[in-house]
N, C-alpha and C positions, 0 to 999 in steps of 0.2 A: 423250595426248603430243601437243604444237602441231607446226604444219608448219615452224613458222621454226627450233624447236630444234632438229629431224632434218635442216633445211637446214644449221644451223651444223654441227652434227657431222659432215655429210660434207664442207663446206668445209675443217674443219680438219684431215681426213683426207688430203683431196687435197692441199691445201698444205703439209703435210709431208712426203707422198710426193713430189711434185714440186721441193720445194725440196733435198732429200736428192739427188734424181737429179739435178736441174741440178749442183749442188755436185759432186758425184763425176764427173760426166760432164766438166766443164770444167776440174777440177782434178788428176784422176787418169788416169795411162795404163793402157790396158788391161793387165789381171793386176796392177795394182799392189794391195799391200796392206797397211794400216796398223793396229797392234795399239792398240785403246781400253781394253779392261782385260783385263791379261793376255796369255795366250795363246788364250783362250776367246772372246772377241769381238773381232772385225774389223772394219773396213771394207774389201772385198775388190772391187775392180770388175770385174763382168765384165758380159755384153750378152746377151740372151735371146732368141734369133730364135723361142721358141714359147711356150708355157704357162709357167705358174707352176712358180717351183723349178727351172727349167732342162730341162724336158721339151720335146719338140720334136713338130711335127705335119706330117708331110708337105711338106716342103720349101718352094719359092715360092707354090706353089697354097696349100697348107695354109696357110699364114700369112697371105694374104690372106681365108681362109677362117674363120681364127680371129678375125681383126681383125673381120670383118663380123658374124662372132656374137656378140662383146663388144660391138658398136654395138646390134646388135637387141636384148640383154639389158640395156644400160643404156636404151635407149627402153623397155622393157618396166617396169623397174624404176621409171622413174619414174612409170609410171601405177599399179604396183602398190604403193609406198609410200603413195601418195597414197589409194588406195583402203583401206589396213589402217589408217590413220590416222583417215579419216572414220569407218570402221566401228568404232575406238576399240580394236583389238587391244591385248595385252598390251605394254606398254611397253616390257619387257627383249624383247619379241620384236621390236618396230618397230626399236630400237636394232642388235638384229643385223643386220636386212634392210638399216640404214643402211651397217651395216662391211660387208657382202659389195658395195653398190651402189658406195660409195667406192672399195674396192680395186677393181672392175671399171672403174670411170670413169679412174683413176689410171692402170691399163696399158692401157686404151683410148686415152689422149691419147699415150702413147709410142709405140704402136704406127701413129698415124695423124700425126703432127706432127713426132717427132724425127728420121725421114729428111730432112726438110724444113728442119730448122733447125739441125741440128749437123753439124758434120764429121764423118769417120770416125775414130775412135779406134783407134788401131794400138798394138800392144804394144811397151811401152820406146821409143817413138821420142823425138825431143828438144821437141814441141811438144805440149801436150794438145789434145783437140777445141775447136774455137770455136762459139760461139752465132751464128746468123743470119750465115754466110758466104755467099759469092756463089752456091756451089753446094753443095746438101745432099749427104749420103751416099747418099741412097736415096728414091725417091719416097712420094707420098700412100699411105697404108696399109700400107707396109712399114719403118716403122722398127723398130728394136729396144727391148727394154723393160731398162731398165737397173736390174741387181742389185747389192746390195754388201754386204747384212746377212749374214756367217758367223759360225757359231760352234759350232768345233770344239772341244767340250767334253770328249770323251774321244778321245784319240789314241793305239791302242797295235797289238798283233797277237794276233790269235786263238790259243788254246791250239793247241797242236799236236794233241790228242787230237779235235778237231772234224772230223767228215769233211769233205770236200772243199776246206773253205774254213780248216781249220787252218792256220796261221803266215801266213797273209795279215792285211795291214795294216785296221784298222778304226776309222772314225773316225764319232762321234757328235756332233755334227748335221753332216752334209757338206752338204746344199743351201745355197746361195747363192739368198737372197731380198732382196725389199724391203717398205715398207709396205705397199703395196697386196697384196701377197700375204700378209702377215700379217693385213690386215684381213679380207680373203676368209676364211680360214682361223679367225680368232676368233670371226667370224658362224656360218660351217659348223658348227664344233663346239658351240660354245652353244646353238644350236639342237636339235642331236643331243643331247644332255646334260641338255637341260632342257625338251625336247619335250612332255613331259607337265604339266608346267606351263603351256607357253605356249598350249598348245591346249586345256587342261579347260575346259567351261563351267562358269560361275559358277551357283551354287546360286541359284534364285529365289525368291522369294515360293511361287508355285505349286506348286513340286518340293516345298518344306517341308509344305505344306497336305497335298498327294497323299500323303507319306509318313504324314502324322499317320490320314490317312483310314484308311491302307491297315493301320498298327498297330491302328487301336480296332477293325477289322474282325477282324483275328487275335484281339485279346482277346476279342471276343463270343463266337467260333466255339469 
């Protein structure tokens, strides 16, 4: 697989992720939602101060540590992708790694720069956040990750006969995420599901000759 193709794939994912984030950040109030397809697909604007899908990690110190970890992962990813392309790994595996890298890069951009280039988004305020204000809402490495994809496919109450949780509201799928999160998830899940195919060693001519020799010896004996 060519480096150019991988670069274009990563670029397309990052551009799509950032374009949607910037649009939502500059057109939606915090907490505002709009139906896209029925009630099961919505754009619901929230900001995530921690990890993917709204998970948090240790306050301000944890946020900076997470941003630095993302930065280190992206730097490592550049060299790793270069290595697996040069060593001609399975093209599908390279695509999965590219998806993970693009997702990490997309969220890293938010964490590093969004606090500098955007105003703070307040719930139901008169104005939505402006881009490139005189003062951003946070410093370098302290930006919030913009999330907006919401798929409440099932919204019901659990049956009363279920222990502990019976009668409580149940929603699937409740996390609100972004294209970068989805890209990371697709890459990781695909590698997990198809790992045998990705990492199986191709049968070489030497392997076939060795197998033939063993079979011949078995027949003779």
